[in-house]
ZAFILUM-705717 format. One record per residue: y, z, x of N, C-alpha, C, O in turn. Coordinates in pm, whole numbers, padded with zeros to 5 digits, always signed. Layout:
# residues N
YZXYZXYZXYZX;...
***
This chain:
# residues 271
+00174+02470-00128+00122+02411-00008+00230+02393+00098+00343+02362+00061;+00206+02410+00216+00308+02384+00322+00304+02262+00355+00202+02196+00338;+00432+02202+00414+00432+02056+00444+00328+02006+00542+00287+02081+00630;+00288+01896+00531+00178+01847+00638+00239+01823+00764+00356+01783+00769;+00160+01846+00884+00221+01849+01010+00183+01712+01087+00248+01665+01180;+00065+01654+01030+00039+01518+01103+00011+01414+00991-00074+01442+00906;+00067+01315+00986+00045+01218+00876-00021+01088+00940+00023+01047+01047;-00121+01026+00881-00161+00900+00931-00133+00807+00825-00153+00827+00705;-00078+00688+00887-00011+00575+00787-00088+00446+00835-00082+00408+00952;-00155+00386+00746-00216+00255+00772-00115+00147+00743-00035+00159+00650;-00118+00036+00824+00001-00064+00808+00116+00003+00859+00219-00009+00792;+00122+00071+00964+00240+00154+01008+00311+00083+01108+00400+00147+01164;+00295-00028+01143+00360-00090+01261+00483-00184+01194+00558-00245+01270;+00497-00191+01066+00593-00280+00999+00614-00235+00854+00539-00156+00798;+00729-00295+00795+00734-00297+00649+00761-00158+00594+00835-00076+00648;+00692-00138+00477+00700-00015+00413+00638+00114+00500+00690+00226+00505;+00542+00083+00552+00475+00175+00645+00553+00238+00757+00550+00358+00783;+00636+00132+00834+00716+00177+00937+00830+00249+00880+00863+00359+00925;+00889+00197+00789+01010+00284+00719+00971+00428+00678+01054+00515+00705;+00856+00465+00618+00804+00575+00601+00787+00670+00724+00815+00790+00730;+00741+00599+00809+00723+00662+00956+00845+00705+01002+00851+00820+01047;+00957+00626+01001+01087+00660+01030+01131+00797+00962+01174+00891+01030;+01121+00803+00837+01160+00909+00756+01079+01047+00795+01132+01158+00809;+00960+01020+00807+00867+01136+00839+00899+01189+00974+00909+01310+00998;+00917+01085+01072+00949+01133+01205+01079+01208+01212+01092+01295+01299;+01184+01178+01120+01309+01249+01117+01290+01386+01067+01376+01472+01084;+01190+01407+01012+01147+01549+00952+01071+01637+01049+01049+01756+01026;+01028+01565+01173+00964+01644+01261+00811+01637+01263+00739+01704+01336;+00771+01543+01171+00604+01525+01158+00557+01457+01282+00626+01382+01350;+00424+01492+01307+00359+01413+01407+00290+01308+01328+00245+01331+01216;+00282+01182+01394+00225+01061+01332+00110+00995+01377+00094+00998+01499;+00020+00932+01308-00079+00852+01349-00047+00716+01293-00044+00704+01171;-00022+00615+01368+00009+00477+01312-00107+00391+01324-00172+00401+01428;-00145+00311+01238-00264+00223+01233-00230+00092+01185-00162+00079+01083;-00274-00012+01257-00267-00144+01205-00351-00217+01317-00409-00157+01408;-00349-00367+01297-00426-00444+01386-00360-00481+01499-00426-00520+01595;-00227-00476+01505-00148-00520+01618-00101-00420+01719-00002-00349+01699;-00175-00414+01829-00139-00310+01924-00002-00295+01986+00051-00187+02013;+00054-00426+02007+00173-00443+02061+00286-00393+01957+00380-00328+02001;+00280-00421+01831+00376-00382+01744+00360-00226+01713+00453-00156+01675;+00232-00180+01734+00217-00030+01701+00285+00037+01823+00361+00131+01795;+00271+00007+01942+00325+00076+02051+00483+00045+02052+00552+00135+02100;+00546-00063+02010+00675-00088+01998+00733+00024+01889+00829+00098+01913;+00664+00022+01776+00708+00126+01672+00693+00273+01727+00776+00353+01685;+00600+00317+01813+00586+00443+01864+00693+00472+01966+00742+00584+01973;+00729+00377+02041+00834+00399+02141+00967+00408+02066+01050+00483+02116;+00999+00341+01951+01118+00355+01884+01115+00502+01819+01208+00580+01841;+01025+00531+01753+01008+00676+01702+01035+00786+01792+01107+00882+01767;+00959+00761+01921+00997+00878+02016+01125+00889+02076+01175+00995+02112;+01184+00762+02087+01330+00766+02139+01426+00825+02024+01510+00911+02050;+01409+00777+01907+01499+00808+01813+01494+00959+01772+01596+01028+01766;+01371+01005+01744+01345+01140+01697+01259+01240+01782+01237+01355+01743;+01216+01192+01896+01140+01289+01983+01011+01310+01914+00958+01420+01927;+00954+01216+01841+00833+01251+01752+00711+01233+01852+00712+01166+01955;+00613+01300+01805+00483+01270+01877+00397+01173+01784+00353+01193+01671;+00389+01067+01862+00307+00941+01775+00189+00900+01845+00192+00869+01964;+00078+00899+01769-00044+00843+01811-00058+00695+01747-00016+00667+01635;-00114+00616+01823-00135+00484+01755-00289+00431+01778-00350+00456+01882;-00335+00367+01688-00478+00304+01704-00485+00175+01630-00474+00168+01507;-00503+00076+01709-00520-00073+01668-00660-00085+01621-00757-00067+01693;-00665-00120+01489-00788-00155+01423-00779-00231+01307-00678-00214+01238;-00872-00320+01268-00866-00414+01164-00937-00340+01040-01060-00341+01027;-00860-00284+00960-00930-00224+00848-00988-00328+00738-01047-00282+00640;-00974-00449+00752-01026-00564+00675-01177-00577+00724-01252-00652+00661;-01218-00513+00825-01373-00539+00862-01438-00429+00801-01384-00319+00787;-01563-00459+00761-01651-00360+00696-01673-00243+00805-01677-00266+00925;-01684-00127+00755-01715-00001+00844-01580+00033+00924-01583+00134+00995;-01477-00033+00919-01356+00020+01004-01299+00153+00958-01249+00233+01038;-01309+00176+00825-01253+00311+00789-01334+00430+00843-01277+00533+00882;-01471+00414+00845-01547+00516+00920-01509+00528+01069-01500+00639+01122;-01487+00415+01135-01460+00401+01259-01329+00479+01295-01320+00554+01393;-01249+00458+01226-01112+00505+01241-01121+00673+01211-01059+00754+01280;-01202+00709+01107-01209+00855+01099-01279+00913+01215-01242+01025+01250;-01366+00860+01275-01440+00914+01395-01355+00896+01520-01373+00975+01613;-01259+00794+01532-01163+00798+01624-01061+00925+01631-01028+00976+01738;-01015+00969+01508-00922+01054+01488-01015+01198+01512-00952+01291+01562;-01133+01216+01485-01199+01334+01511-01225+01342+01648-01206+01454+01696;-01264+01249+01730-01261+01246+01871-01141+01290+01940-01149+01362+02040;-01023+01249+01890-00912+01282+01946-00849+01414+01917-00743+01448+01969;-00925+01497+01823-00878+01616+01773-00774+01616+01689-00707+01719+01676;-00744+01509+01622-00640+01502+01525-00669+01533+01389-00740+01460+01320;-00613+01649+01343-00643+01701+01201-00535+01622+01115-00415+01637+01136;-00583+01538+01018-00490+01462+00939-00463+01542+00803-00544+01561+00713;-00322+01586+00811-00287+01666+00697-00245+01580+00585-00253+01626+00471;-00199+01452+00605-00143+01364+00501-00196+01216+00535-00187+01166+00647;-00248+01157+00433-00301+01014+00458-00213+00913+00367-00198+00934+00246;-00168+00821+00421-00080+00718+00366-00174+00588+00367-00184+00527+00474;-00238+00545+00259-00294+00404+00247-00195+00304+00211-00172+00277+00093;-00135+00247+00308-00029+00152+00282-00074+00012+00320-00033-00082+00253;-00156-00009+00422-00205-00146+00449-00263-00224+00342-00347-00173+00267;-00221-00358+00329-00275-00454+00245-00216-00576+00260-00114-00601+00324;-00298-00668+00184-00221-00814+00183-00273-00877+00051-00371-00830-00006;-00206-00980+00004-00240-01064-00105-00235-01207-00078-00178-01250+00022;-00296-01285-00168-00296-01431-00145-00249-01494-00293-00306-01463-00397;-00156-01572-00287-00104-01644-00405-00155-01773-00401-00122-01857-00317;-00251-01791-00508-00315-01920-00533-00405-01915-00656-00426-01815-00726;-00456-02040-00672-00567-02027-00773-00688-01941-00729-00718-01957-00610;-00750-01868-00787-00856-01787-00738-00967-01883-00673-01017-01864-00563;-00996-01980-00751-01124-02063-00681-01079-02140-00564-01165-02196-00496;-00953-02149-00533-00892-02223-00417-00888-02134-00289-00871-02180-00176;-00902-02017-00314-00897-01907-00199-01006-01919-00094-01121-01926-00137;-00987-01922+00038-01088-01928+00124-01172-01794+00109-01122-01682+00113;-01301-01821+00091-01415-01711+00056-01392-01604+00164-01382-01488+00122;-01379-01626+00303-01362-01521+00396-01249-01454+00392-01250-01334+00421;-01140-01512+00357-01015-01437+00324-01016-01354+00197-00952-01250+00194;-01081-01393+00099-01097-01331-00014-01175-01195+00026-01136-01087-00018;-01272-01203+00100-01351-01085+00123-01271-00985+00222-01281-00862+00216;-01200-01048+00303-01118-00962+00393-01008-00888+00310-00982-00771+00334;-00944-00955+00214-00836-00899+00130-00906-00779+00046-00849-00670+00042;-01022-00797-00016-01085-00683-00100-01132-00578-00009-01122-00462-00047;-01184-00604+00107-01224-00505+00195-01115-00418+00239-01135-00298+00254;-00989-00475+00264-00878-00388+00294-00815-00316+00189-00792-00196+00202;-00783-00386+00075-00705-00339-00041-00799-00255-00135-00752-00180-00220;-00921-00270-00118-01001-00173-00220-01094-00090-00132-01090+00032-00148;-01166-00134-00054-01283-00074+00006-01237+00036+00108-01280+00151+00112;-01144-00018+00186-01080+00076+00297-01018+00187+00237-01029+00297+00291;-00948+00173+00120-00866+00282+00052-00970+00387+00001-00953+00508+00022;-01068+00342-00059-01172+00430-00112-01242+00512+00005-01257+00634+00003;-01281+00429+00103-01352+00474+00223-01267+00593+00292-01319+00701+00317;-01140+00566+00318-01044+00660+00388-01021+00769+00309-01018+00879+00364;-01003+00761+00174-00990+00888+00075-01109+00971+00086-01102+01094+00080;-01226+00904+00103-01355+00984+00103-01363+01055+00223-01404+01171+00215;-01330+01007+00343-01343+01065+00474-01259+01165+00486-01296+01282+00498;-01125+01124+00484-01006+01228+00509-00996+01337+00385-00966+01456+00394;-01025+01267+00276-01005+01354+00148-01117+01461+00151-01081+01570+00107;-01234+01453+00191-01344+01546+00207-01298+01651+00298-01312+01770+00270;-01240+01607+00415-01193+01710+00505-01077+01797+00457-01062+01911+00501;-01001+01745+00374-00875+01822+00301-00931+01906+00225-00899+02024+00236;-01032+01864+00128-01084+01957+00035-01148+02085+00103-01131+02201+00064;-01223+02045+00211-01281+02172+00277-01173+02275+00321-01183+02397+00309;-01074+02212+00372-00956+02312+00418-00877+02361+00295-00801+02456+00310;-00891+02303+00176-00815+02342+00058-00656+02299+00089-00568+02375+00047;-00624+02194+00153-00510+02157+00177-00480+02008+00229-00546+01961+00322;-00390+01943+00171-00370+01806+00206-00298+01712+00123-00277+01751+00009;-00255+01599+00153-00181+01496+00068-00240+01367+00094-00276+01329+00205;-00248+01303-00012-00279+01145-00014-00182+01062-00074-00141+01098-00184;-00139+00964-00028-00052+00867-00098-00112+00722-00071-00120+00670+00041;-00158+00659-00209-00212+00526-00210-00083+00446-00252+00003+00488-00330;-00081+00322-00187+00027+00231-00224-00031+00124-00308-00107+00043-00256;+00000+00118-00438-00049+00011-00532+00055-00099-00542+00108-00151-00444;+00079-00127-00655+00182-00238-00691+00200-00248-00837+00115-00208-00916;+00325-00308-00877+00357-00331-01022+00242-00417-01083+00204-00409-01199;+00187-00512-00974+00072-00601-01017-00050-00539-01074-00138-00603-01131;-00048-00413-01057-00164-00333-01118-00159-00300-01263-00253-00248-01322;-00039-00334-01322-00025-00285-01469-00042-00403-01568-00014-00387-01687;-00087-00524-01519-00099-00627-01623-00185-00741-01537-00188-00736-01414;-00255-00842-01613-00325-00945-01537-00223-01014-01457-00104-01012-01488;-00269-01073-01360-00171-01157-01280-00247-01281-01226-00310-01283-01121;-00231-01389-01314-00281-01518-01286-00204-01568-01156-00084-01552-01137;-00286-01626-01079-00270-01693-00926-00236-01578-00833-00184-01598-00723;-00265-01466-00875-00273-01341-00788-00363-01253-00831-00349-01132-00811;-00469-01306-00899-00574-01240-00964-00654-01140-00909-00670-01035-00971;-00710-01160-00791-00783-01065-00729-00692-00955-00674-00718-00836-00692;-00582-00999-00604-00493-00889-00561-00448-00801-00671-00448-00681-00647;-00404-00846-00801-00363-00771-00888-00473-00663-00941-00446-00548-00978;-00608-00725-00939-00713-00637-00981-00738-00530-00890-00773-00418-00928;-00717-00566-00754-00740-00450-00648-00634-00351-00661-00657-00232-00638;-00512-00395-00697-00418-00291-00714-00451-00202-00824-00440-00081-00808;-00495-00258-00948-00528-00184-01055-00647-00081-01020-00659+00031-01070;-00717-00128-00942-00837-00022-00891-00752+00082-00808-00781+00198-00834;-00668+00066-00727-00588+00166-00649-00533+00259-00745-00554+00380-00735;-00456+00201-00852-00382+00273-00945-00478+00381-01013-00452+00501-01007;-00582+00335-01073-00674+00401-01151-00766+00497-01065-00798+00607-01109;-00803+00456-00949-00884+00541-00859-00787+00663-00815-00834+00776-00812;-00660+00640-00783-00570+00737-00720-00566+00844-00843-00607+00959-00826;-00520+00804-00955-00500+00889-01072-00626+00983-01111-00620+01101-01147;-00737+00906-01096-00872+00974-01115-00895+01089-00995-00934+01203-01016;-00865+01040-00881-00897+01123-00772-00790+01239-00769-00818+01346-00716;-00695+01220-00815-00579+01329-00820-00623+01443-00899-00600+01559-00866;-00697+01402-01020-00758+01515-01107-00864+01571-01051-00884+01691-01074;-00953+01498-00967-01074+01579-00908-01022+01657-00793-01101+01737-00742;-00903+01647-00743-00876+01716-00618-00757+01816-00646-00718+01892-00558;-00709+01815-00752-00586+01908-00777-00644+02054-00779-00566+02138-00735;-00746+02093-00814-00805+02232-00794-00854+02271-00661-00903+02383-00643;-00843+02190-00572-00882+02213-00431-00769+02203-00328-00792+02187-00208;-00640+02212-00383-00540+02219-00280-00481+02085-00226-00398+02081-00134;-00532+01973-00292-00504+01839-00239-00429+01761-00355-00474+01749-00469;-00316+01714-00311-00253+01624-00401-00270+01464-00362-00282+01417-00249;-00268+01403-00473-00293+01253-00458-00192+01183-00544-00188+01211-00664;-00105+01088-00490-00009+01022-00569-00034+00873-00539-00103+00834-00444;+00024+00796-00621+00025+00653-00615+00167+00587-00615+00249+00621-00700;+00191+00509-00538+00325+00440-00544+00309+00294-00585+00222+00224-00533;+00396+00247-00682+00385+00124-00704+00510+00041-00722+00578+00033-00824;+00530-00024-00597+00657-00109-00579+00642-00245-00637+00530-00292-00659;+00748-00308-00660+00736-00451-00697+00741-00527-00580+00707-00472-00475;+00783-00662-00579+00794-00742-00459+00895-00683-00361+01008-00656-00400;+00858-00663-00237+00953-00596-00139+00958-00687-00019+00863-00752+00022;+01076-00684+00033+01101-00791+00141+01053-00742+00262+01123-00694+00351;+00908-00757+00265+00835-00728+00405+00752-00863+00434+00749-00968+00369;+00677-00823+00565+00599-00952+00625+00483-00972+00524+00404-01063+00550;+00463-00900+00415+00371-00929+00304+00368-01098+00280+00264-01163+00282;+00476-01143+00262+00484-01282+00239+00492-01377+00335+00514-01495+00309;+00474-01329+00453+00468-01436+00576+00353-01532+00554+00369-01651+00580;+00250-01490+00512+00129-01579+00503+00141-01677+00380+00042-01747+00356;+00248-01688+00305+00256-01760+00199+00352-01868+00222+00466-01841+00260;+00315-01989+00202+00415-02103+00230+00523-02088+00147+00513-02082+00024;+00650-02078+00220+00780-02048+00140+00826-02154+00034+00910-02134-00054;+00758-02267+00056+00795-02381-00050+00722-02348-00181+00744-02416-00282;+00633-02245-00181+00546-02217-00315+00629-02103-00379+00609-02083-00499;+00716-02027-00316+00771-01912-00367+00934-01923-00343+01001-01821-00326;+00982-02032-00344+01133-02042-00313+01217-01999-00441+01167-01985-00553;+01340-01980-00412+01438-01966-00521+01401-01901-00660+01416-01781-00679;+01353-01985-00754+01341-01939-00887+01191-01875-00916+01159-01839-01030;+01110-01865-00810+00987-01809-00838+01004-01649-00846+01099-01593-00792;+00902-01577-00920+00914-01444-00927+00910-01376-00789+00976-01273-00771;+00847-01423-00705+00839-01362-00564+00949-01406-00462+00931-01375-00344;+01071-01481-00501+01163-01521-00432+01227-01411-00364+01229-01301-00417;+01287-01434-00235+01342-01339-00146+01446-01274-00201+01469-01161-00158;+01528-01329-00304+01648-01257-00370+01603-01142-00466+01669-01043-00495;+01489-01172-00508+01440-01062-00609+01359-00941-00541+01314-00850-00612;+01341-00943-00410+01262-00846-00349+01344-00731-00309+01457-00744-00260;+01276-00601-00334+01330-00483-00296+01348-00457-00150+01289-00524-00065;+01430-00359-00121+01461-00318+00027+01341-00231+00054+01308-00148-00032;+01271-00244+00169+01156-00159+00201+01194-00016+00234+01105+00069+00236;+01323+00018+00261+01381+00130+00305+01381+00220+00172+01361+00341+00175;+01407+00147+00053+01433+00228-00074+01288+00254-00127+01267+00359-00187;+01188+00162-00107+01043+00183-00157+00996+00298-00042+00928+00392-00084;+01021+00294+00067+00971+00402+00162+01020+00538+00124+00943+00634+00123;+01148+00551+00092+01203+00692+00048+01140+00718-00068+01105+00835-00076;+01111+00647-00165+01030+00687-00302+00897+00728-00243+00848+00834-00284;+00833+00659-00154+00702+00714-00126+00703+00829-00054+00609+00904-00081;+00789+00873+00040+00792+00998+00106+00815+01103+00005+00747+01205+00008;+00910+01084-00088+00956+01178-00186+00827+01226-00286+00808+01340-00327;+00746+01112-00312+00626+01140-00391+00522+01215-00288+00462+01315-00328;+00503+01169-00164+00413+01229-00081+00440+01362-00070+00347+01440-00090;+00570+01411-00036+00605+01547-00003+00623+01613-00123+00584+01730-00113;+00670+01584-00242+00703+01652-00352+00595+01648-00463+00605+01714-00566;+00499+01573-00437+00397+01557-00539+00429+01471-00669+00537+01418-00695;+00312+01469-00746+00336+01370-00847+00238+01271-00861+00182+01233-00758;+00200+01209-00992+00095+01130-00988+00116+00983-00967+00042+00928-00885;+00208+00909-01031+00226+00767-01001+00382+00753-01021+00445+00807-01111;+00432+00674-00926+00582+00637-00943+00594+00489-00926+00545+00432-00828;+00650+00434-01008+00683+00282-01013+00837+00281-00964+00923+00343-01025;+00867+00200-00841+00980+00194-00785+01071+00096-00849+01037-00021-00859;+01187+00139-00895+01281+00045-00953+01290+00044-01100+01188+00046-01169;+01417+00040-01154+01430+00069-01294+01374-00054-01365+01297-00037-01459;+01410-00182-01324+01350-00301-01382+01193-00297-01388+01130-00328-01489;+01144-00261-01285+00988-00250-01277+00938-00136-01377+00830-00151-01435;+01009-00033-01395+00980+00066-01474+00985+00021-01633+00905+00059-01718;+01077-00052-01651+01096-00107-01787+00987-00215-01823+00941-00235-01935;+00957-00280-01710+00855-00406-01737+00722-00330-01777+00654-00356-01876;+00695-00227-01678+00563-00149-01705+00542-00091-01833+00436-00095-01896;+00660-00029-01875+00661+00030-02022+00643-00063-02111+00557-00045-02198;+00715-00175-02109+00704-00281-02206+00564-00337-02227+00530-00371-02340;+00477-00350-02116+00361-00403-02119+00278-00317-02206+00187-00373-02267;+00294-00201-02221+00221-00107-02320+00221-00137-02472+00140-00094-02554;+00326-00218-02495+00356-00245-02637+00337-00392-02684+00355-00423-02801;+00302-00479-02593+00287-00618-02602+00137-00667-02584+00078-00644-02478;+00078-00731-02684-00056-00781-02670-00097-00842-02517-00020-00920-02460;-00210-00804-02461-00241-00848-02335-00239-00995-02308-00204-01041-02199;-00282-01077-02421-00281-01202-02407-00141-01276-02384-00124-01374-02312;-00042-01205-02463+00109-01241-02424+00149-01203-02284+00221-01273-02214;+00096-01086-02247+00154-01043-02106+00087-01133-02007+00152-01167-01909;-00051-01180-02024-00117-01263-01937-00045-01409-01920-00036-01472-01815;-00004-01443-02032+00063-01573-02053+00198-01574-01980+00225-01668-01905;+00278-01478-01999+00403-01468-01926+00385-01445-01776+00459-01501-01696;+00281-01358-01735+00256-01359-01599+00208-01489-01553+00244-01511-01438;+00147-01570-01599+00117-01694-01576+00232-01786-01527+00231-01847-01420;+00330-01787-01615+00462-01869-01599+00536-01813-01472+00586-01890-01390;+00541-01669-01459+00618-01611-01356+00556-01639-01219+00625-01650-01118;+00411-01651-01218+00350-01624-01092+00291-01766-01029+00254-01782-00913;+00293-01863-01133+00236-01993-01094+00326-02059-00965+00444-02093-00978;+00254-02071-00851+00324-02129-00739+00402-02268-00777+00360-02341-00867;+00497-02293-00715+00585-02393-00746+00519-02524-00737+00550-02607-00822;+00429-02556-00642+00357-02685-00639+00276-02706-00762+00264-02816-00817;+00220-02596-00804+00135-02605-00921+00209-02615-01051+00157-02672-01147;+00327-02561-01059+00423-02576-01167+00458-02739-01184+00459-02796-01293;+00484-02795-01070+00519-02943-01073+00412-03026-01106+00430-03130-01169;+00282-02982-01062+00159-03067-01101+00131-03047-01258+00068-03133-01320;+00173-02945-01312+00143-02914-01468+00229-02984-01556+00201-03005-01674;+00358-03029-01486+00447-03105-01578+00405-03245-01608+00473-03315-01683;
***
């Protein structure tokens, strides 16, 4: 399969998505960057054009809204953009007790993290299958591999992405389309901007000191996208954790996750 010429990246205006865009632009790829923030998208496009002479298209759309995936597909069709590679990177999570989460925010999170991923794979994957060529990379998380109390719906959403990606890979492998799943651990991006820092300070599992460099995660993602493969867990510690989960009773894994993920103010209240 020849390398893709046009890659669409959701969540492409910052974090892992922008780092992947930088690596792909340096390889001479045409990019379509998608996020909610038109200003940040244009700033990213300007940077990539200056640094690499890349052709960059941007489209501001909120993929947490129902039907947005179809609207994005129709937009690229109208623009005459054939998407050779799709990177489903956009997502967000909420650290809290499940019953305390705002219902509207919960719906938006699941729409973005689950429905939009499946919808975009359906639309763009169908076109790739017809051409018998294409690549898809879905970004999951190490949260996909075990129960995640206080991160329950997000972890379950990423478990969906993991299992969906691996199943889709097998459906598509006979049609010239590769599907991979990237599973990073906590990464130093704006993902945590919506979480009160007092709830994840120092000793918390999501503390800043323990987060991975988004450049390293992006490099692993680009390698998986272009080189092929099923699922890649980023980081040795994360790979050991995922492997260990297979040999420990799930009740014990859930109990350990509860201790690690409980927000700091809830830890204090429990004592």
